[in-house]
MIZA-125072 format. One record per residue (C-alpha): residue number from 0; x, y, z. Coordinates in nm, 2 decimals, always signed. Layout:
ATOM     n       px       py       pz
ATOM   NUM        X        Y        Z
...
// end
This chain:
ATOM     n       px       py       pz
ATOM     0    +8.66    +1.28   +14.42
ATOM     1    +8.92    +0.97   +14.37
ATOM     2    +9.16    +0.92   +14.07
ATOM     3    +9.36    +0.65   +14.00
ATOM     4    +9.74    +0.67   +13.98
ATOM     5    +9.94    +0.39   +13.93
ATOM     6    +9.78    +0.08   +13.97
ATOM     7   +10.00    -0.20   +13.88
ATOM     8   +10.16    +0.00   +14.20
ATOM     9    +9.90    -0.09   +14.41
ATOM    10    +9.84    -0.45   +14.30
ATOM    11   +10.22    -0.54   +14.35
ATOM    12   +10.20    -0.36   +14.72
ATOM    13    +9.90    -0.57   +14.76
ATOM    14   +10.05    -0.91   +14.64
ATOM    15   +10.32    -0.83   +14.84
ATOM    16   +10.14    -0.79   +15.15
ATOM    17    +9.90    -1.11   +15.08
ATOM    18   +10.15    -1.37   +14.97
ATOM    19   +10.43    -1.32   +15.29
ATOM    20   +10.47    -1.12   +15.60
ATOM    21   +10.70    -0.85   +15.57
ATOM    22   +10.94    -0.80   +15.88
ATOM    23   +10.85    -0.43   +15.98
ATOM    24   +11.07    -0.16   +16.17
ATOM    25   +10.96    +0.12   +16.34
ATOM    26   +11.05    +0.46   +16.23
ATOM    27   +10.95    +0.84   +16.19
ATOM    28   +10.81    +0.98   +15.88
ATOM    29   +10.94    +1.36   +15.88
ATOM    30   +10.69    +1.59   +15.63
ATOM    31   +10.91    +1.87   +15.45
ATOM    32   +10.66    +2.08   +15.35
ATOM    33   +10.85    +2.32   +15.10
ATOM    34   +11.05    +2.08   +14.94
ATOM    35   +10.79    +1.78   +14.90
ATOM    36   +10.98    +1.51   +15.06
ATOM    37   +10.98    +1.24   +15.40
ATOM    38   +11.26    +1.21   +15.57
ATOM    39   +11.26    +0.88   +15.77
ATOM    40   +11.49    +0.87   +16.09
ATOM    41   +11.49    +0.54   +16.31
ATOM    42   +11.24    +0.60   +16.55
ATOM    43   +11.47    +0.63   +16.89
ATOM    44   +11.77    +0.71   +17.00
ATOM    45   +12.02    +0.75   +16.80
ATOM    46   +11.80    +0.88   +16.53
ATOM    47   +11.97    +0.74   +16.23
ATOM    48   +11.83    +0.92   +15.91
ATOM    49   +11.76    +0.60   +15.66
ATOM    50   +11.64    +0.81   +15.32
ATOM    51   +11.45    +1.05   +15.18
ATOM    52   +11.11    +0.97   +14.99
ATOM    53   +11.02    +1.20   +14.68
ATOM    54   +10.61    +1.31   +14.82
ATOM    55   +10.53    +1.46   +14.51
ATOM    56   +10.60    +1.24   +14.20
ATOM    57   +10.34    +1.38   +13.99
ATOM    58   +10.44    +1.73   +14.06
ATOM    59   +10.47    +1.80   +13.72
ATOM    60   +10.12    +1.66   +13.64
ATOM    61    +9.95    +1.86   +13.92
ATOM    62   +10.09    +2.20   +13.82
ATOM    63    +9.97    +2.15   +13.46
ATOM    64    +9.65    +2.09   +13.57
ATOM    65    +9.61    +2.37   +13.82
ATOM    66    +9.74    +2.58   +13.55
ATOM    67    +9.44    +2.43   +13.32
ATOM    68    +9.11    +2.55   +13.61
ATOM    69    +9.13    +2.89   +13.69
ATOM    70    +8.95    +2.84   +14.04
ATOM    71    +9.21    +2.60   +14.16
ATOM    72    +9.54    +2.82   +14.03
ATOM    73    +9.37    +3.10   +14.22
ATOM    74    +9.37    +2.85   +14.54
ATOM    75    +9.68    +2.73   +14.47
ATOM    76    +9.86    +3.06   +14.42
ATOM    77    +9.69    +3.20   +14.74
ATOM    78    +9.84    +2.88   +14.95
ATOM    79   +10.12    +2.98   +14.84
ATOM    80   +10.16    +3.34   +14.91
ATOM    81    +9.98    +3.33   +15.22
ATOM    82    +9.97    +3.01   +15.41
ATOM    83   +10.33    +2.89   +15.28
ATOM    84   +10.50    +3.23   +15.29
ATOM    85   +10.61    +3.21   +14.94
ATOM    86   +10.65    +2.85   +14.91
ATOM    87   +10.46    +2.56   +14.82
ATOM    88   +10.32    +2.29   +15.06
ATOM    89   +10.36    +1.98   +14.96
ATOM    90   +10.34    +1.77   +15.29
ATOM    91   +10.13    +1.81   +15.57
ATOM    92   +10.04    +1.53   +15.72
ATOM    93   +10.16    +1.17   +15.64
ATOM    94   +10.11    +0.87   +15.73
ATOM    95   +10.23    +0.45   +15.65
ATOM    96   +10.01    +0.18   +15.54
ATOM    97    +9.96    -0.09   +15.80
ATOM    98   +10.17    -0.30   +15.57
ATOM    99   +10.47    -0.06   +15.54
ATOM   100   +10.48    -0.07   +15.23
ATOM   101   +10.30    +0.33   +15.16
ATOM   102   +10.30    +0.62   +15.28
ATOM   103    +9.96    +0.85   +15.24
ATOM   104   +10.01    +1.23   +15.25
ATOM   105    +9.79    +1.53   +15.23
ATOM   106    +9.94    +1.80   +15.00
ATOM   107    +9.77    +2.16   +15.04
ATOM   108    +9.89    +2.26   +14.74
ATOM   109    +9.78    +2.01   +14.54
ATOM   110    +9.47    +1.98   +14.68
ATOM   111    +9.49    +1.65   +14.77
ATOM   112    +9.54    +1.28   +14.97
ATOM   113    +9.79    +1.09   +14.78
ATOM   114    +9.93    +0.70   +14.84
ATOM   115   +10.32    +0.71   +14.76
ATOM   116   +10.49    +0.35   +14.70
ATOM   117   +10.80    +0.36   +14.95
ATOM   118   +10.93    +0.10   +14.73
ATOM   119   +10.91    +0.23   +14.41
ATOM   120   +10.85    +0.56   +14.51
ATOM   121   +10.53    +0.56   +14.21
ATOM   122   +10.18    +0.76   +14.24
ATOM   123    +9.95    +0.45   +14.35
ATOM   124    +9.59    +0.69   +14.44
ATOM   125    +9.49    +1.06   +14.50
ATOM   126    +9.17    +1.18   +14.65
ATOM   127    +9.10    +1.56   +14.56
ATOM   128    +8.92    +1.74   +14.83
ATOM   129    +8.60    +1.97   +14.72
ATOM   130    +8.78    +2.28   +14.88
ATOM   131    +9.12    +2.27   +14.72
ATOM   132    +9.31    +2.21   +15.01
ATOM   133    +9.41    +1.92   +15.23
ATOM   134    +9.52    +1.95   +15.61
ATOM   135    +9.60    +1.76   +15.88
ATOM   136    +9.51    +1.37   +15.91
ATOM   137    +9.43    +1.07   +16.19
ATOM   138    +9.46    +0.72   +16.12
ATOM   139    +9.21    +0.47   +16.30
ATOM   140    +9.34    +0.26   +16.56
ATOM   141    +9.35    -0.05   +16.33
ATOM   142    +9.52    +0.17   +16.01
ATOM   143    +9.26    +0.09   +15.78
ATOM   144    +9.11    +0.44   +15.76
ATOM   145    +9.24    +0.79   +15.77
ATOM   146    +9.03    +1.09   +15.84
ATOM   147    +9.16    +1.41   +15.69
ATOM   148    +9.07    +1.78   +15.66
ATOM   149    +8.93    +2.00   +15.36
ATOM   150    +9.02    +2.28   +15.47
ATOM   151    +8.83    +2.49   +15.23
ATOM   152    +8.56    +2.32   +15.21
ATOM   153    +8.49    +2.25   +15.58
ATOM   154    +8.43    +1.90   +15.54
ATOM   155    +8.65    +1.61   +15.66
ATOM   156    +8.66    +1.32   +15.46
ATOM   157    +8.72    +0.95   +15.60
ATOM   158    +8.94    +0.71   +15.33
ATOM   159    +9.03    +0.39   +15.32
ATOM   160    +9.40    +0.42   +15.34
ATOM   161    +9.48    +0.13   +15.10
ATOM   162    +9.28    +0.21   +14.81
ATOM   163    +9.17    +0.59   +14.88
ATOM   164    +8.80    +0.51   +14.84
ATOM   165    +8.57    +0.75   +15.01
ATOM   166    +8.41    +0.59   +15.36
ATOM   167    +8.25    +0.89   +15.45
ATOM   168    +8.23    +1.22   +15.53
ATOM   169    +8.13    +1.50   +15.81
ATOM   170    +8.10    +1.87   +15.83
ATOM   171    +8.32    +2.07   +16.07
ATOM   172    +8.36    +2.47   +16.12
ATOM   173    +8.58    +2.70   +15.97
ATOM   174    +8.86    +2.56   +15.87
ATOM   175    +8.89    +2.26   +15.98
ATOM   176    +9.23    +2.16   +16.15
ATOM   177    +9.36    +1.85   +16.37
ATOM   178    +9.17    +1.54   +16.36
ATOM   179    +9.16    +1.24   +16.59
ATOM   180    +9.02    +0.94   +16.65
ATOM   181    +8.91    +0.84   +17.01
ATOM   182    +8.75    +0.59   +17.21
ATOM   183    +8.91    +0.28   +17.08
ATOM   184    +8.88    +0.47   +16.75
ATOM   185    +8.44    +0.49   +16.79
ATOM   186    +8.41    +0.84   +16.74
ATOM   187    +8.66    +1.10   +16.54
ATOM   188    +8.73    +1.44   +16.70
ATOM   189    +8.80    +1.76   +16.48
ATOM   190    +8.89    +2.11   +16.57
ATOM   191    +8.82    +2.41   +16.33
ATOM   192    +9.06    +2.70   +16.38
ATOM   193    +8.88    +2.96   +16.17
ATOM   194    +9.05    +3.27   +15.96
ATOM   195    +9.44    +3.25   +16.09
ATOM   196    +9.57    +3.40   +15.77
ATOM   197    +9.36    +3.75   +15.82
ATOM   198    +9.51    +4.07   +15.97
ATOM   199    +9.21    +4.14   +16.23
ATOM   200    +9.36    +3.96   +16.50
ATOM   201    +9.33    +4.18   +16.81
ATOM   202    +9.07    +4.06   +17.04
ATOM   203    +8.81    +4.34   +16.89
ATOM   204    +8.83    +4.15   +16.56
ATOM   205    +8.80    +3.80   +16.73
ATOM   206    +8.44    +3.76   +16.53
ATOM   207    +8.56    +3.79   +16.20
ATOM   208    +8.79    +3.46   +16.28
ATOM   209    +8.43    +3.25   +16.20
ATOM   210    +8.31    +2.96   +16.30
ATOM   211    +8.55    +2.76   +16.52
ATOM   212    +8.47    +2.48   +16.77
ATOM   213    +8.51    +2.13   +16.77
ATOM   214    +8.32    +1.83   +16.58
ATOM   215    +8.24    +1.47   +16.73
ATOM   216    +8.15    +1.23   +16.49
ATOM   217    +8.07    +0.86   +16.51
ATOM   218    +8.35    +0.70   +16.33
ATOM   219    +8.12    +0.39   +16.19
ATOM   220    +7.83    +0.58   +16.01
ATOM   221    +8.00    +0.93   +16.01
ATOM   222    +7.71    +1.10   +16.19
ATOM   223    +7.76    +1.45   +16.43
ATOM   224    +7.70    +1.31   +16.76
ATOM   225    +7.83    +1.62   +16.96
ATOM   226    +7.94    +1.98   +16.92
ATOM   227    +8.20    +2.19   +17.18
ATOM   228    +8.27    +2.53   +17.19
ATOM   229    +8.53    +2.62   +17.34
ATOM   230    +8.44    +3.04   +17.37
ATOM   231    +8.13    +2.94   +17.64
ATOM   232    +8.41    +2.76   +17.81
ATOM   233    +8.67    +3.03   +17.82
ATOM   234    +8.45    +3.29   +17.91
ATOM   235    +8.33    +3.08   +18.26
ATOM   236    +8.65    +3.14   +18.36
ATOM   237    +8.69    +3.49   +18.26
ATOM   238    +8.89    +3.46   +17.98
ATOM   239    +8.65    +3.67   +17.70
ATOM   240    +8.94    +3.83   +17.53
ATOM   241    +9.10    +3.47   +17.46
ATOM   242    +9.04    +3.27   +17.11
ATOM   243    +8.87    +2.98   +17.13
ATOM   244    +9.03    +2.82   +16.79
ATOM   245    +9.17    +2.51   +16.94
ATOM   246    +9.54    +2.42   +16.78
ATOM   247    +9.72    +2.12   +16.86
ATOM   248    +9.58    +1.92   +17.15
ATOM   249    +9.64    +1.54   +17.27
ATOM   250    +9.42    +1.33   +17.50
ATOM   251    +9.54    +1.11   +17.82
ATOM   252    +9.58    +0.79   +17.75
ATOM   253    +9.21    +0.68   +17.92
ATOM   254    +9.10    +0.98   +17.66
ATOM   255    +8.96    +1.15   +18.01
ATOM   256    +9.10    +1.46   +17.95
ATOM   257    +9.20    +1.69   +17.63
ATOM   258    +9.53    +1.94   +17.67
ATOM   259    +9.47    +2.20   +17.39
ATOM   260    +9.61    +2.54   +17.25
ATOM   261    +9.49    +2.80   +17.11
ATOM   262    +9.57    +3.09   +16.91
ATOM   263    +9.76    +3.40   +17.02
ATOM   264    +9.84    +3.21   +17.37
ATOM   265   +10.20    +3.08   +17.55
ATOM   266   +10.02    +2.78   +17.72
ATOM   267    +9.77    +2.56   +17.72
ATOM   268    +9.45    +2.46   +17.88
ATOM   269    +9.33    +2.09   +18.03
ATOM   270    +8.92    +2.03   +17.92
ATOM   271    +8.74    +1.73   +18.14
ATOM   272    +8.57    +1.60   +17.89
ATOM   273    +8.31    +1.40   +18.13
ATOM   274    +8.24    +1.77   +18.27
ATOM   275    +8.27    +1.95   +18.01
ATOM   276    +8.44    +2.24   +18.16
ATOM   277    +8.83    +2.34   +18.15
ATOM   278    +8.98    +2.29   +18.46
ATOM   279    +9.35    +2.44   +18.43
ATOM   280    +9.52    +2.71   +18.28
ATOM   281    +9.89    +2.69   +18.22
ATOM   282   +10.07    +3.05   +18.11
ATOM   283   +10.44    +2.91   +17.96
ATOM   284   +10.74    +3.16   +17.94
ATOM   285   +10.75    +3.39   +17.69
ATOM   286   +11.03    +3.49   +17.41
ATOM   287   +11.11    +3.90   +17.56
ATOM   288   +11.23    +4.02   +17.22
ATOM   289   +10.92    +3.87   +17.04
ATOM   290   +10.72    +4.17   +16.90
ATOM   291   +10.38    +4.26   +17.05
ATOM   292   +10.19    +4.30   +16.72
ATOM   293   +10.01    +3.98   +16.67
ATOM   294    +9.96    +4.04   +16.28
ATOM   295   +10.33    +3.89   +16.30
ATOM   296   +10.27    +3.56   +16.45
ATOM   297   +10.30    +3.29   +16.21
ATOM   298    +9.90    +3.17   +16.15
ATOM   299    +9.80    +3.35   +16.48
ATOM   300    +9.96    +3.00   +16.64
ATOM   301   +10.20    +3.11   +16.90
ATOM   302   +10.26    +2.82   +17.01
ATOM   303   +10.15    +2.50   +16.77
ATOM   304   +10.23    +2.16   +16.89
ATOM   305   +10.21    +1.97   +17.21
ATOM   306   +10.22    +1.58   +17.32
ATOM   307   +10.20    +1.39   +17.60
ATOM   308   +10.43    +1.08   +17.72
ATOM   309   +10.31    +0.71   +17.74
ATOM   310   +10.23    +0.71   +18.12
ATOM   311   +10.03    +1.04   +18.10
ATOM   312   +10.30    +1.23   +18.33
ATOM   313   +10.45    +1.47   +18.14
ATOM   314   +10.37    +1.70   +17.80
ATOM   315   +10.59    +1.87   +17.55
ATOM   316   +10.51    +2.17   +17.46
ATOM   317   +10.64    +2.33   +17.11
ATOM   318   +10.65    +2.73   +17.18
ATOM   319   +10.68    +2.87   +16.82
ATOM   320   +10.68    +3.21   +16.80
ATOM   321   +10.90    +3.15   +17.15
ATOM   322   +11.12    +2.98   +17.02
ATOM   323   +11.21    +2.71   +17.25
ATOM   324   +11.06    +2.35   +17.34
ATOM   325   +10.99    +2.25   +17.67
ATOM   326   +10.86    +1.92   +17.88
ATOM   327   +10.59    +2.04   +18.14
ATOM   328   +10.57    +1.80   +18.43
ATOM   329   +10.16    +1.69   +18.51
ATOM   330   +10.17    +1.66   +18.91
ATOM   331   +10.34    +1.99   +18.91
ATOM   332   +10.26    +2.16   +18.60
ATOM   333   +10.61    +2.32   +18.60
ATOM   334   +10.81    +2.34   +18.27
ATOM   335   +11.15    +2.21   +18.27
ATOM   336   +11.43    +2.36   +18.03
ATOM   337   +11.36    +2.61   +17.80
ATOM   338   +11.53    +2.44   +17.47
ATOM   339   +11.59    +2.66   +17.21
ATOM   340   +11.42    +2.58   +16.88
ATOM   341   +11.39    +2.80   +16.55
ATOM   342   +11.01    +2.80   +16.42
ATOM   343   +10.94    +2.47   +16.63
ATOM   344   +10.61    +2.34   +16.45
ATOM   345   +10.50    +1.96   +16.57
ATOM   346   +10.55    +1.78   +16.88
ATOM   347   +10.54    +1.39   +16.88
ATOM   348   +10.73    +1.09   +17.07
ATOM   349   +10.94    +0.86   +17.01
ATOM   350   +10.94    +0.51   +16.94
ATOM   351   +11.02    +0.42   +17.29
ATOM   352   +10.85    +0.73   +17.46
ATOM   353   +11.13    +0.84   +17.61
ATOM   354   +11.16    +1.14   +17.39
ATOM   355   +10.96    +1.45   +17.28
ATOM   356   +11.09    +1.49   +16.90
ATOM   357   +11.02    +1.86   +16.79
ATOM   358   +11.00    +1.95   +16.45
ATOM   359   +11.22    +2.29   +16.38
ATOM   360   +11.06    +2.45   +16.11
ATOM   361   +11.28    +2.73   +16.05
ATOM   362   +11.59    +2.52   +16.09
ATOM   363   +11.55    +2.18   +15.84
ATOM   364   +11.57    +1.98   +16.17
ATOM   365   +11.44    +1.79   +16.40
ATOM   366   +11.49    +1.77   +16.81
ATOM   367   +11.44    +1.51   +17.06
ATOM   368   +11.43    +1.64   +17.45
ATOM   369   +11.46    +1.37   +17.70
ATOM   370   +11.10    +1.36   +17.90
ATOM   371   +11.25    +1.26   +18.23
ATOM   372   +11.48    +1.56   +18.22
ATOM   373   +11.38    +1.78   +18.00
ATOM   374   +11.70    +1.87   +17.85
ATOM   375   +11.81    +1.86   +17.45
ATOM   376   +11.90    +1.51   +17.35
ATOM   377   +11.99    +1.59   +16.99
ATOM   378   +11.90    +1.75   +16.64
ATOM   379   +11.85    +1.56   +16.28
ATOM   380   +11.91    +1.77   +15.97
ATOM   381   +11.60    +1.74   +15.79
ATOM   382   +11.44    +1.86   +15.47
ATOM   383   +11.30    +2.21   +15.38
ATOM   384   +11.06    +2.30   +15.63
ATOM   385   +10.98    +1.98   +15.86
ATOM   386   +10.61    +2.02   +16.03
ATOM   387   +10.44    +1.69   +16.11
ATOM   388   +10.62    +1.39   +16.23
ATOM   389   +10.48    +1.07   +16.23
ATOM   390   +10.54    +0.71   +16.38
ATOM   391   +10.53    +0.45   +16.14
ATOM   392   +10.66    +0.11   +16.07
ATOM   393   +10.80    -0.01   +15.74
ATOM   394   +11.02    -0.27   +15.60
ATOM   395   +11.31    -0.42   +15.80
ATOM   396   +11.63    -0.32   +15.55
ATOM   397   +11.43    -0.03   +15.36
ATOM   398   +11.63    +0.19   +15.13
ATOM   399   +11.48    +0.49   +14.93
ATOM   400   +11.33    +0.43   +14.60
ATOM   401   +11.54    +0.54   +14.33
ATOM   402   +11.30    +0.78   +14.18
ATOM   403   +11.36    +0.99   +14.51
// end
């Protein structure tokens, strides 16, 4: 259901975009999940901080709304105490609109997707998901549509990024997670991860984790065209005790291969799309001091974050529970230096493609690693518990809204 926020702000943004083209600059948007802000950083070295945006200008209204709805209050409290580790989850994922005027963000604790003006700091629109918790998003190649996972309703909604209007919806597995537009925007891939907040983490309890599979939908009709259950593919290579919950993943530039992480594993897999087979398993170093008690690992995600350089020759992996990030050569499949990191939770590429940028959720900073050398370039302080980092373009000379 879509509700309108500040209509005037939307109209002003549309008027500005229509009257004159605005010069845009590349930046990285860092979503600080636990304080409801986004840090804006230049997209490439030296990674200069440009400002901070308040992603929850309507927080008082949302809390009032939650307190008036018993079901939403129960979900809100559960999300805070379990997934949020005692904190509100206010910024899961975020993208800028094509004109650079607004940031569109999924806000799990509020169960919505919202558009916030980067100029005024005001709410433009919000879309409420049916399951009360929004999660990972993806933007179409032309920047006009955003897909968002409704993690408790098992839906993937596709919205108009400028207006928030619902364009389509399709069903995923249990707890839909990451989304991708692929093949020139013709397909949408969604990975469902199942019940990662339960304590039945021994392989013998894997069956309790729910229906975890990849759902592929037509990006025009939103009809499901294929599902892929990695259980069968993992069994085929003798890994019956491995989880089939596909966590962060990345495609090669030609979309012929998918590199993906799974719950509880310190490494990743290579999946050949044409042959529909797992073609490689890569195990990465482990922290010898890490507890073997899997119930202590954050939401089943031993490693959570993987990206690829633009040429498709190297991966960068966030070894979340093993406290490092590392670059992996895709010719030798050997990792380079282990760069110390505190709860690294996401990995993306810099604007010029030279660096991997990792969010250190446990240290409130982002860290850049040189793809060529594998060495740490430097770190930038950001907000409380940074998670998703996304490339964006915003107006040249932008300064934070006064309300932020």
